[in-house]
N, C-alpha and C positions, 0 to 999 in steps of 0.2 A: 499373451496374444491380444487380450482386450486392452491392455495398456498401450500396445503399439498402435492399435486402431484409434484409441482416444487421442494420442499425440498427433497422428496423421490427420484425424478429423478436425482437431483444433487448429492445425496449421492451415488446412484448406479454408476453414471458416475465417481465419484471421486475414487471409489475403482478400477475401471478398468484402471484409468490413473495413479495410484500411482507410478508404476515403471517409467513411462515417467517423471513425475514431479520430482521424486527423482534425476533424472539425470540433471535437469536444475534449480532446486531451490538451493539457495546458502547455502553452508555449510562452516564452518570455514576453512576446509582444501582445499576447492575448491573455490577460490576467483574469482571475475569477471576479475581481471587483468590476472590471470593465464589462464582463459578461452580465453580471447582475444589474449593473446600471442600465445597460441596454434593455434587459428583460423588464425592469421596473418601468422605465419610460414607455416601452412598447406596450406593456399591459395596461397602463393608465390610458394611453392614447387610444388603443384598440377598444377598451371598455367604454370610454366616453363616446367614441364614434359609433360603436355597436348599439348602445342604449338609445342614442339619438335617432336610430333608424327603425325602432319598433313600430312606429305608426305607419311604416311602409308595407307592413305585412298584411295579409288578407285572409279572410275566412272562406274565400271562394274555392272550396276544395272537396265538395261532397260528390261531385259527379266526374266520371272519366272524360277527358278531353276528346272531342270528336264522336261522342256517343249519339245514338239515334235521338234520345230525348233532347240533347243539346242542339243538334241540327234542327229538330222539329221546332224547338222554341225560337231559334233564329228565323226559321222560315215563317212561323206565325207572325213574328214581329215585322219582317220585311215585306211579306206578301199580303198579309191581312190587316196589319196595323194593330194586332193584339199582343199584349205582353202581360206577364204576371207582375203585379205591383211590387215595387221594391220597399215601399214604406206603407204600413197600415196603421192608422190611428183609430183606436177604440175610444169613442166618446160615450160617457155614461152620465146619466142624469138621475136625480132622485125621483122625478116624475117622468112623464112621457117626453122622450127626446124631441118630439115634434111640436111641443108646446111653444108658444111665441118666444118666451125668454130663452129656452134651451135652443130653439131653432136659430135665434139671432147669434147666440154664442157659437153655434156650429158654423154659421155662415162666416163669422169673423175668423175662425180657425181655417176654414177653406180659403179665404182670401189671403190670409197671411202665408199659407202654404204655397199658393200660386205665385206669390211675389218673391219667394225664397230663391236665391241663386242655385242653379243646378237642378231645380225641380221642373219636370216636364208635365205630362198629362195628369190632371187631378180629377178623381171621380168621387162624388159625394152622394150621400143618401138623399140629399135634397135636390141635386141637379139631375141625377139619374133616377128614373122611375123603376128602380130595381128593388123589389121587396127583400132580396137576400142581403141587402146592406143594412137592414133594420132587424133588431132582435125580436124574438117571439113575444116578449113581454112589452116591447116598445120603449124600454128604458135605455137602450144602447143602440148605437149606430156606428157605421164605418166610413172613414174617409181614406182613400188610397191615392198613392202618387207613384209615378214612374220617375226615376232619377237618372241623370246623365252621367256618362263616364264609365270607367271600369269598376271592378268590385271595391277597390280601395277608395276611389273617388266617391262612389255612392255611399260608402260607410261614413266618410268624412261629412258629406252633405247631410246624411241622416242625423249624425251627432249634432251638427251645428243647427239644423232645423228644429230638432226636438228640444234642444236647449232654449232656442228662441221662443218656441211656442209655450213652454212651461208645462206644468202639470195640471193647471186649472184654467178655465175660462168661464167666468160667471158661475152658473150652476152646473157646469159640465166638467167632468174629470177626463183628462187625456192620458191614455196609456199606449205607448208605441209598441209595434212588433213589425214583422216583415223581415226579409232576408238582409236588407241593408242595415237596419237597426240591430238585428241579431249579430251581424259582423261587428258593429261598433261596440256592443255590449260585451261580446266575447273578447275583443282586444283589451278592453278595460279590465275584465276579470283576469286575463292573462298577465297584465302588468302587476296586478296585486299578487297573483300566485307566484310570479317570478321573484318579487321582493320577499315574499314569505319563504320561498325555497332557500334564498340566500341567508336571510336573517335567522331562520330556525334551523335549517339543515346544517349549515356550516359550523355553528357552535357545537351542535350535537356530534357531528363528525369529529371535530377537534377533541371533544371529551373522550370519545372512543379511542382515538389515536393516542391520547395522553395515557389512558389505561394500558394500551398495548405497548407503547414505546417507553413508558416509565420516564418520560422527560418532556417538559413543555416545549423546549427548543426543537426536539426531534419531531414532536407531534405537529408542529406548525409547518414543517417543510413540505409535506404532501399537499397541505391546504394552499400554500403559495402556488404550487404547480396547478392546482385546480382553478385558482383565480385567473391565472394566465390562460388556461385552456378555455374557460368560459368567455373571457373578454375577446380572445381571438375568434372564437366561433360566432359570437354575436356580430362582430365586425364583418366577418365573411358573409353572414346572412344579409347584412345591409347592402353589401356590394352585389350579392346575388339578386336581391330584390330589384336592382336597377335594370336587370336584364330579363327577368322572368318572374312569374307569380310565386310568392313564397308564403306558405301557410303561417297564420298567426301562432299556431302551436309549436312551430320550429324553435322559437325563442325559449319556450319552456323545456323542450327537449335538449337544447344546447346547454341550458343552465344545469339541469339535473344530471345529464350524462357527463358534463364537464366536471362537476363536483365528484361524481362517482368514479369515472374511468381514470382521470388524472390522479386521484388519490390512490387508486389501485397501483398504478405504475410507480408513483412516488414511494409507496410502501415497499415495493419490491426492491427499489434502489437503496433505500435507507436500511432495510433489513440486511442487504448484502454488504453494505459499507460497515455496519456494526459487526457482522460476522468476520470480515477481513481484519478489522482492527483488533477484535478479540483474539484472532490468531497471531497477532504480533506485527501486523503490517503498519507502516506509518500512514498518516492521513493521505499523503499524496499517492502512495502505493495502493491504499484502499480505494481511493477514488478511481484510479486507473483500472483496477481489477473489477470493481462493481460496474463501471461503464462497459467494460469488455464482456462481462459475464451476465449480469442482470440486464445491462443495456441490450444485449443480444436477444434475451427473452422478451424485452419490451418491444423491440423492433419487430420480432416475429409475431408477437401477439397483435400489435397494431396492424401489421400487414393482413393478418387473417381476419380481424374484425373489420377492417376497411373493405376487404373483398366481400365479406358476408353482407354488410349493410348496403354496399353498392348494388347488390342484386335487386334492391327495392326500386331501382330506377326503371326496371322493366314494366312497372305498373303505370297506367296512364292517369294517375291521380296527382293533383298538386300537393296534397298533404303527404303522400308517401314519398314523392320525389323530394319535397322540402325536408322531410324527416331524414331521408338518406343523405342529402347534402349536409344537414346539420350534424348528423352522427359522424360523417366522414371528417368534417372540420374538427369536431371534438377529438377524434382519434389522432389526427395529425398534430394538433396543438398539445394534446396530452402527452404523446410520445416525445415531442420536442422538449416540453417542460421537464420530462423525466430524465432525459439524457443530456440536457444543457443547463436548465435553471437549477434543478435539485443538486446535481454534482458540483455546480459552482458554489452553492451554499455549503455543501459538505466540505469543500476544499477550504473555505474561509473559516468554518467553525472548528473543524478537526475534533479534538477531544472535548471541546466545549459543547458538543452535540448532546451529551448526556446530563446537562445541568437542569436544575429546577424540576424536581419530582415532588409535587405536593402530597402524593400518596405513599411516600417512601416508608413511613412508619407503619402503614397498614398492610403492607404486602411482604411476602417472603423474598428470599434472594432469587435472582434470575438464574436460569440454566447457564452453565459456563459457555456453551457453544451457541447460545441464543435460540436453541430449539425449544419445542413445546413438549414437556413430559406427558401431558394429557394426550396429545396426538400420537406420541410415541407408543403409549399403551394401546390406543385404538388400532394403530397400524400393526402392532404385534399380534393383537387378538384377531384381526382380519386375516393376516398372512398365515396364521395357524390353521384357520378353517376358511379358506378363500371361497370355496364353492357355496358354503352355507351363507356367508356374508353377501356374496353376489346375488344369490337367490332371494335373500331377505330384502335387500335393497330394491331388487327388481319387483318384488311383490308390493312393496310400499308405493313405488311409482305406478304400478298397474292399477292399484286401488284408487289412487288420486286421479288417474286418467279416465276412470269409468264414465263420469258425466260428459266427457268430450264426445261420446258417441251420438249425442243428440244436439250437437252444436248447430246453431243457426246464425246467419250473418244478415245484417241490415244496416240502414243508414243512421247517422247521428242527426236528429231533428232538433227543433227548438227546445224539446224536453231535456236535451243534454245540458242545458244551462241550469244554474242554481234555482232553487224554489222561489227565492225572492227576486229573481230577475223580472224586469218589467216585460221583456219580450215573451217570456214563458207565461207570465201571469195573463197577459192579454190573449195569447194563443189558447190557453185553457178556457178562458171566459168565452171566447168566440166559438169554440167547439161546443160549449155547453148551451149557449144562449141563441146562436144563430142557425138558420137552416142550412147554411153553407159555410164551411171553414176554408180559408185560403190554403192552409197547409195540407188539406185533403182534397183539393180540387185538381182535376185534370182538364186541360184545354185540348179540345178535339177539333182540328181543322179539316173539314171535308174538302174534296177537290173543288177548285173554282168551277163554276158552271153547274154545280149540283142544284137541281130545282128545289124550290122551297118545300114542295110536298114531300120530296125524297128526304130532305133534311129533317122534316117533322117526323117522318116515319122512322128514321134512324134514332131520333131522340126518344120516341116511344119504345123502341126496341131496347135501347140502353137503359131506360127507366125500369124495364122489367127484369133486369139482371139482379140477382140476389145481393151482389156486392155494392149496388148503387143506392145512395141515400137520396140524391136529388139530381135533376138535370135542368139546365137553363139553356134555352135556344136563343143565342145572341145574333142570329142571322139578321142582317139589316143594320146593325151597329158598326160592323167592320166591312172590310173590302172582300168578304167571302163568307161562306157558311161556317159559323163557329158555334160549338157547344161547350159548355162547362159542366163537367160531371163531378159530383161530390161522392167520394167513397165512404162507405160505412166504417171502414177499417183504416188504421194508421198506415202510412207508407212503410214498407219493409216487411209487412205481413204477407203470408201466402195468398190471402184473399185479395189484397190490393194488387199483388202481382198478377193474379188471375184476371182481374178487371183490366189491367193494362194490356194483357195479351188479347182479351176479347175486343177491346177498342181498336187495337192495331189491325185486327183481322176483320173489321167491319167491311161488308161488301160495298165497293165504290168503284168508279171508273178511273181511279187514280190513287196515288199514295195518300193515306190518311195520316195527318200529323197529330201526334200525341205528346204533350209536354206536361210537366208537373213533377212534384217530389216523388210520387209513386213510380212514375216512369223512369226517373233518374235512379231510384233504388233498384229497379229491375236491371238496368244497364250496368250499374255499379257491381251488382252481384255477378253478372255475367263476365264483366271485365276481370274481376278477382279470380274467377274460376279459370279464365283463359291464361292469365299471367302467372298464376301460382306455381304450376309445374316448372316453368322456366326459371322462376326465382329460386325454387328449391334446388333445382339441378345446378344452377350457377353457384349458389352458396356452398353446396356439398362438394362440388368439384374444386372450387377455390380452396376450401378448407383442407381437402385431401392433398392437393398438390403442394400447398405451402407448408402444411404440417409434415408431409413426407420429406420435403426439402430440409426442413428444420431438424427433424429427428433422425433422418436417414433410416426410415423404417416404413413398412407397408401396413403392418398390423396396427400400430399406434394410431395413425390417422383414420383407419377404418373404424376402430373402436371409438375414437373421439366423435365421429359423426353419428354412429349408432347410439352412443350414450347421450349425446346432445338431443337427438330426436326423442329418446325416451323421457328425458327431462322436460322437453317441450310438451309432450303428451300430458304429463302431470300438471304443468302450468295451465294448459288449456282446459283440463278438467276442472281445476279450481276456479278458473274464470267463468266457466259455464255455470257452475254451482252457485257462485255469488252474484255475478252481474247479469246473467241471462235468466236464471231461475229466481233470483231475488233473495236468496238466503243471506243472513248476516247483514242486511242493509242498515239496520239500526246501529249495529256495532261500528260500522264504517262511516257513520255520520249522516246516513240517509241519502238516497239517490233514486232516480227513476230507472226501473228495470223494464225495458220494453219487450222482453221475451226473446231477445236475440243479442248477439255481441256486435258492436260497431265494426263494420268490415275493415275500414282503413286502420282503425286503432288496433284491432286484433292482429292484422298482418304486421304492422310495425312492431308491436309488442313482442310477438313471437320471433321476429327477425333479430331484434335486439337481445332477447333472452338467449337465442342460439349463439350469437356472437360472444356474449358474456360467458356462456358455458364453455366455449372453446378457449376463451381468454384464460379462465382458471385452469383449463387443461394444460395450456402451455406453461403456466407457472409451475405446475406439479411435474409434468413430464420433463421439462428442462432440467430440473434438479435431480430427478430419478436417473435420467440418462447420464448426467455428469457423474453421479456416484457410481453407476454401473460401469462406465468406462474406466474408472479408477480401480474398482474392486473385482469386476467380472461376476459378482454374485447378485443375481436379479432380486431375490427376496430381501437381502440386506439393503440393496439400493432402494427398494420400495419403502422399507421401514425408515431409513435415514432420510429419504426424500420427503416422506410425510412428516417426520419430526421437524425438518428444517422449513417446510412450506405450510404446515397445518395452521400455525398461528397467522401466517401471512394471508392465507385464503380466508380464514375466519374474520380477520380484521377487515380485509377488502370487502367481503360480503356484507358485514355489518355496516361499514361506512356507506356502501352503495345503497343498502336498504334504507339507511337514514337519509341519504340524498334524495330518495324517492318519497320521503315524508311530505315534502312540499306539494308535489302533484297529488299524492294520495289524500291530502287534506283539502284539496280543491273542491269547490262546489260544482265545477264542471265535470259531468260524469265521465267523459272520455279521458280527462286528465286523471281523475281518481282511479279509473280502471288501469291506466298506464302505470301510475305510481304503485298501486297495490300489487298489480300483476308482476311487475319487474322486481319489486322487493321480495315477494314470495318466491319468484323464480330463482333469484340468486341465493336465498337462504336454503331452499330445498336442494339446489345444486351443490352448495358448499357442504351441507351436512350429509345428505343421503348419497349423492352421486360422487363427489370428490372425497368424502370421508370414508365411504364404505365400498361403493360399487367399483370405482376406478382401481383402488389398490387391490381389491379382490380379483378383478379381471387381469390385472397386470401380473399378479402372483401366479394365477393359473396359466397364463401364457408363457411364463418363464423367459428363456433367452429368445424365444420366437418374437417377443416384442421388438427386438432390434434387428430382425432379419431383413435384408435388402438384397435382391438379386444382383450378383456381381460384386457385392461388397467384399467377399472373401478373396476374390481375385485381385482386388486393389490393395489389400493389406501388404 
């Protein structure tokens, strides 16, 4: 009965895949050599094109588009002429910064800044009688500037201007900070991290593949696909940047995911090719079968991952939308490389695939069927006591999830940069030495026509708030009553959020404008809370629908979603323990733990971890279902499926974890959090979830795994 259902199911699936296989099965006029030539030329061209567009990316991604803080900042600039400076220069002298020699150097810096192209209004501690621009000890002072253009143009102007000014002017040391310079420095750090990710992660991944495949030639095939996926994704981001803002972090995401996901798909195809040749198939027959069978799993996995990460587009953040586009590009190019480039190489290599094993003398013989004896023993043990195994795995995940109960979200500030960053160094010194720090300031615009006495009364009321460090009444300098309020607490904390709400609720005869990092943090948190339910619903619905279509089952996709959520809980708990609470920070190279997780980074990380979790689910379920349709024995199918895919999932998870080594080693905390979190997520998922929990649950469910209403009537 199950044999007849398997034949009918494969026949139906074959009809739906006919167009795809026609594009990748070899015809006399489309040889493997021509395919490879096109792929090589395309990869080189796309890579050069993509790398050349990295300077078009922007770091303007912290706040949701159209948020109240963004609208209020625009209104303050257009109605009142007030704006937060884009570039802040910290001038430090060994003696009093107002001494004749230091003052002359400061005036020279100010004049050079005014003459720089793209620089608008310049405010100096000498030109403005504002004590907040001079440090408490008198040894430091601030010069601020507004820059013209969008975020990318302002970053370019800041980079050019800072380079022209230099680091010293007479007795004065110049250290830049501000949003524009932070963007420029972040872009530079990202370029270095991108290079490190490719130079360090790619050889490490190749070494793991060499140990797994037992052949240098076979190990390089998935890496070739990864290079194609990374090059194509970077080229796509450059094109996308011509039409919309793209986050600077999208290039790092494309490089890391391109190396990880494309290698995963390549491993699946190469494993299946070896299995078919071991069973006696010729090279051409093996290529055809692995494209039809492993290729089907690749396409199904790519569709599910694509649908899952596309749910991030519901968030109104440049970073998350950029991450979604980058991940979708990676998925498409990775799948294309797996079903076109890798099979073309397999067709050319044939039996030469297994050449050059430098560790041949150090290892024992491989299993005849290419399976993993170790995973076979694990599967047998799990299927003998499936309830115990499932409960034990669930307990481990529950313990890891415990810290997630006190998770808090907040923005990534300048402290996200490395410790030796000039922007971060200047920001720390300004907070320590000055009565008012720009990154803790809130601009408050009272309605036009507000009497001076009323503005002064509002300033006194705000000064009395426990969250307020200082208030400056700037009424008279601008085209309306403006206050600048300095918070005692960093943006993202509950105290600064409370201050924002109190300022927005100030009694006035019109709308009170409130802009600044703390206001943006409040709006960002609210935007995440609004969009998160829709994102989760879309990802879960897409996963269920596509996995049900792929497996012809209702229970398997339900189980996949539930297990993926449990795996995410464990990942989130570990992130809270390390990056929110600050444990193990020295082990990971040191980083700033602000007491919360970065909102955008956390959402992206969990969405990607969810997609990868379902990705591994497809690898295992596809093989278990194939074995079940042949034998009709669910337990035997689980054991055989784990034996055949255990090494595959282990290799894929190790390779992906190594691909995350580049971001994890970054000095940028958000990238370190992404790399560490995703590496941990895939390793926990591969060992605890795929190794124990999934086979345990599938054994307990028995034939109910493959139940679908109406399926019996169609047999």
